[in-house]
Backbone as numpy.savetxt, mean C-alpha at the origin, in Angstrom:
# Nx Ny Nz CAx CAy CAz Cx Cy Cz
4.30 0.80 -10.76 5.45 -0.02 -10.35 5.32 -0.28 -8.86
5.62 -1.46 -8.45 5.47 -1.74 -7.03 6.82 -1.57 -6.34
7.06 -0.33 -5.94 8.32 0.02 -5.28 8.11 0.60 -3.89
6.85 0.67 -3.46 6.56 1.28 -2.16 7.32 0.57 -1.04
7.48 -0.74 -1.15 8.14 -1.49 -0.09 9.64 -1.22 0.00
10.18 -0.43 -0.90 11.58 -0.03 -0.80 11.75 1.23 0.04
10.64 1.84 0.42 10.67 3.02 1.29 10.48 2.57 2.73
11.07 3.31 3.66 10.85 3.00 5.07 9.37 3.20 5.40
8.93 2.63 6.49 7.53 2.76 6.89 7.15 4.23 7.06
8.02 5.02 7.65 7.74 6.46 7.82 7.60 7.15 6.47
8.47 6.82 5.52 8.39 7.43 4.19 7.16 6.94 3.43
6.75 5.68 3.65 5.51 5.20 3.05 4.33 6.00 3.57
4.28 6.18 4.90 3.19 6.95 5.50 3.15 8.37 4.95
4.32 8.98 4.83 4.42 10.34 4.32 3.91 10.40 2.88
4.40 9.51 2.03 4.00 9.51 0.63 2.51 9.23 0.47
2.00 8.20 1.15 0.58 7.87 1.05 -0.29 9.01 1.56
0.14 9.67 2.63 -0.59 10.81 3.15 -0.64 11.96 2.16
0.50 12.24 1.50 0.54 13.32 0.50 -0.34 12.99 -0.70
-0.28 11.75 -1.15 -1.10 11.35 -2.29 -2.58 11.41 -1.92
-2.94 10.91 -0.73 -4.34 10.93 -0.30 -4.85 12.35 -0.19
-4.02 13.27 0.28 -4.42 14.67 0.41 -4.66 15.30 -0.96
-3.91 14.84 -1.97 -4.06 15.43 -3.30 -5.22 14.84 -4.10
-5.84 13.78 -3.59 -6.99 13.21 -4.27 -8.16 14.18 -4.24
-8.95 14.14 -5.28 -10.20 14.89 -5.26 -11.17 14.20 -4.32
-12.12 14.93 -3.76 -13.13 14.28 -2.92 -13.82 13.16 -3.70
-13.90 11.99 -3.09 -14.47 10.82 -3.75 -13.46 10.05 -4.58
-12.23 10.58 -4.70 -11.19 9.93 -5.48 -10.66 8.68 -4.78
-10.11 7.77 -5.56 -9.61 6.50 -5.03 -8.11 6.39 -5.24
-7.43 6.00 -4.19 -6.01 5.71 -4.24 -5.87 4.20 -4.35
-5.13 3.73 -5.36 -4.93 2.29 -5.56 -3.43 2.01 -5.46
-3.07 1.13 -4.54 -1.66 0.78 -4.33 -1.52 -0.73 -4.47
-0.56 -1.16 -5.26 -0.27 -2.59 -5.39 1.04 -2.87 -4.66
1.00 -3.80 -3.76 2.21 -4.19 -3.05 1.96 -5.51 -2.32
2.91 -5.90 -1.52 2.80 -7.13 -0.76 2.26 -6.80 0.62
1.24 -7.52 1.04 0.71 -7.35 2.39 1.67 -8.02 3.36
1.86 -7.44 4.50 2.85 -7.94 5.47 2.35 -9.14 6.26
1.21 -9.69 5.87 0.72 -10.90 6.55 1.77 -11.99 6.45
1.74 -12.92 7.34 2.70 -14.02 7.33 2.10 -15.26 6.67
1.64 -15.11 5.45 1.12 -16.26 4.72 2.26 -16.90 3.94
2.03 -18.08 3.43 3.04 -18.76 2.62 3.39 -17.93 1.39
2.38 -17.34 0.76 2.61 -16.49 -0.41 3.43 -15.27 -0.07
3.16 -14.66 1.08 3.92 -13.49 1.52 5.38 -13.84 1.78
5.60 -14.96 2.43 6.97 -15.40 2.70 7.70 -15.69 1.39
7.03 -16.33 0.43 7.64 -16.61 -0.87 7.97 -15.31 -1.60
7.06 -14.33 -1.54 7.29 -13.04 -2.19 8.48 -12.34 -1.56
8.59 -12.37 -0.25 9.74 -11.76 0.44 11.04 -12.44 0.01
11.00 -13.77 -0.12 12.18 -14.50 -0.56 12.59 -14.05 -1.96
11.62 -13.89 -2.86 11.93 -13.42 -4.22 12.57 -12.03 -4.18
12.06 -11.15 -3.31 12.64 -9.81 -3.18 14.08 -9.88 -2.66
14.30 -10.74 -1.68 15.66 -10.89 -1.14 16.62 -11.42 -2.20
16.16 -12.39 -3.00 17.01 -12.92 -4.08 17.29 -11.84 -5.12
16.28 -11.04 -5.44 16.48 -9.94 -6.37 17.51 -8.95 -5.86
17.50 -8.69 -4.56 18.48 -7.80 -3.95 19.87 -8.45 -3.98
19.93 -9.73 -3.64 21.21 -10.45 -3.62 21.87 -10.44 -5.00
21.07 -10.65 -6.04 21.60 -10.68 -7.40 21.62 -9.31 -8.05
21.45 -8.25 -7.25 21.57 -6.86 -7.69 20.50 -6.45 -8.70
19.38 -7.15 -8.70 18.27 -6.74 -9.55 17.47 -5.64 -8.86
17.40 -5.69 -7.53 16.78 -4.65 -6.71 17.92 -3.95 -6.00
18.00 -2.67 -6.11 19.14 -1.95 -5.56 18.84 -1.34 -4.19
18.29 -2.15 -3.33 18.02 -1.76 -1.95 18.52 -2.86 -1.04
18.68 -2.54 0.22 19.15 -3.55 1.15 18.04 -4.13 2.00
16.99 -3.38 2.24 15.93 -3.81 3.14 14.59 -3.48 2.49
13.62 -4.35 2.69 12.26 -4.07 2.22 11.36 -3.81 3.42
10.41 -2.91 3.23 9.45 -2.56 4.27 8.06 -2.79 3.69
7.56 -4.01 3.81 6.28 -4.34 3.21 5.15 -3.67 3.95
4.08 -3.37 3.20 2.91 -2.72 3.77 2.38 -3.49 4.97
1.97 -2.76 5.96 1.27 -3.39 7.08 -0.04 -3.95 6.54
-0.66 -4.79 7.30 -1.95 -5.30 6.85 -2.90 -4.11 6.65
-3.92 -4.31 5.87 -4.85 -3.23 5.56 -5.45 -2.65 6.84
-5.76 -3.50 7.80 -6.34 -3.02 9.06 -5.40 -2.07 9.78
-4.09 -2.26 9.62 -3.11 -1.39 10.27 -2.78 -0.18 9.41
-2.78 -0.33 8.10 -2.34 0.73 7.18 -3.34 1.87 7.08
-4.61 1.58 6.91 -5.59 2.62 6.60 -5.77 3.67 7.69
-5.85 3.29 8.96 -6.01 4.35 9.97 -4.82 5.31 10.00
-3.67 4.90 9.49 -2.49 5.77 9.49 -2.45 6.67 8.27
-3.35 6.47 7.30 -3.35 7.29 6.09 -4.39 8.39 6.25
-3.94 9.65 6.37 -4.89 10.75 6.61 -5.82 10.97 5.41
-6.99 11.50 5.71 -7.99 11.88 4.71 -8.57 10.70 3.95
-8.49 9.52 4.52 -9.06 8.34 3.89 -10.24 7.87 4.72
-11.38 7.65 4.05 -12.59 7.25 4.77 -12.84 5.76 4.67
-12.73 5.23 3.47 -13.04 3.83 3.23 -11.79 3.16 2.71
-11.47 2.02 3.28 -10.25 1.34 2.87 -10.52 -0.16 2.82
-10.04 -0.79 1.76 -10.20 -2.23 1.64 -9.04 -2.76 0.80
-8.98 -4.06 0.68 -7.94 -4.65 -0.14 -8.53 -5.76 -1.00
-7.86 -6.01 -2.10 -8.25 -7.08 -3.01 -7.01 -7.93 -3.23
-7.11 -9.21 -2.93 -5.98 -10.10 -3.16 -5.89 -10.35 -4.66
-4.69 -10.21 -5.19 -4.48 -10.40 -6.62 -4.14 -11.86 -6.91
-4.93 -12.50 -7.75 -4.64 -13.91 -8.05 -3.41 -14.04 -8.94
-2.78 -15.17 -8.84 -1.66 -15.43 -9.74 -0.47 -16.01 -9.02
0.12 -16.98 -9.63 1.32 -17.66 -9.14 1.24 -17.92 -7.65
2.35 -17.68 -6.97 2.40 -17.93 -5.53 2.68 -16.65 -4.76
2.64 -15.52 -5.44 2.96 -14.26 -4.79 1.76 -13.74 -4.02
2.01 -13.02 -2.95 0.95 -12.50 -2.09 0.81 -11.00 -2.31
0.40 -10.61 -3.51 0.21 -9.21 -3.82 -1.23 -8.82 -3.56
-1.43 -7.60 -3.10 -2.76 -7.07 -2.86 -2.88 -5.69 -3.48
-4.11 -5.31 -3.78 -4.41 -3.93 -4.15 -5.05 -3.29 -2.94
-4.49 -2.20 -2.48 -5.05 -1.42 -1.40 -5.90 -0.33 -2.04
-7.18 -0.29 -1.71 -8.10 0.69 -2.27 -8.53 1.63 -1.16
-8.19 2.89 -1.29 -8.50 3.88 -0.26 -9.25 5.04 -0.91
-10.38 5.42 -0.34 -11.23 6.45 -0.92 -11.24 7.69 -0.03
-11.01 8.84 -0.63 -11.13 10.09 0.11 -12.61 10.47 0.17
-13.08 10.82 1.35 -14.52 11.13 1.47 -14.90 12.35 0.64
-16.14 12.35 0.20 -16.66 13.53 -0.50 -16.86 14.63 0.52
-16.66 15.83 0.09 -16.87 16.99 0.98 -18.35 17.09 1.31
-18.68 17.42 2.54 -20.11 17.57 2.89 -20.74 18.68 2.09
-21.99 18.47 1.69 -22.70 19.50 0.94 -23.05 20.65 1.89
-22.82 21.83 1.44 -23.14 23.01 2.25 -24.49 23.55 1.80
-25.40 23.60 2.75 -26.74 24.11 2.42 -26.80 25.61 2.58
-27.77 26.20 1.96 -27.97 27.64 2.09 -28.92 27.91 3.26
-28.62 28.93 4.01 -29.44 29.26 5.16 -30.34 30.41 4.80
């Protein structure tokens, strides 16, 4: 469910950090949400969210959309590789954030 944007930025960072920490080495965290870029699709998606809130379909007052991938990944602890995939469809600006926890270094015998 794409509800991350209903959490404050600090709570998003906290949740993503906890989830990333619980990943196994080499595990991938996949998050679907709206990228905070100012594209036409992003603006349309924000408008849809605001209308959903106005008509009481979304029971929040403010949305906190994900920062761009370049801003989000360095703030997520224990993540080595981070990228995004734009999701095709309609006019919405949804992305998949893909974040990989690094594999633990191999320990050699001395």
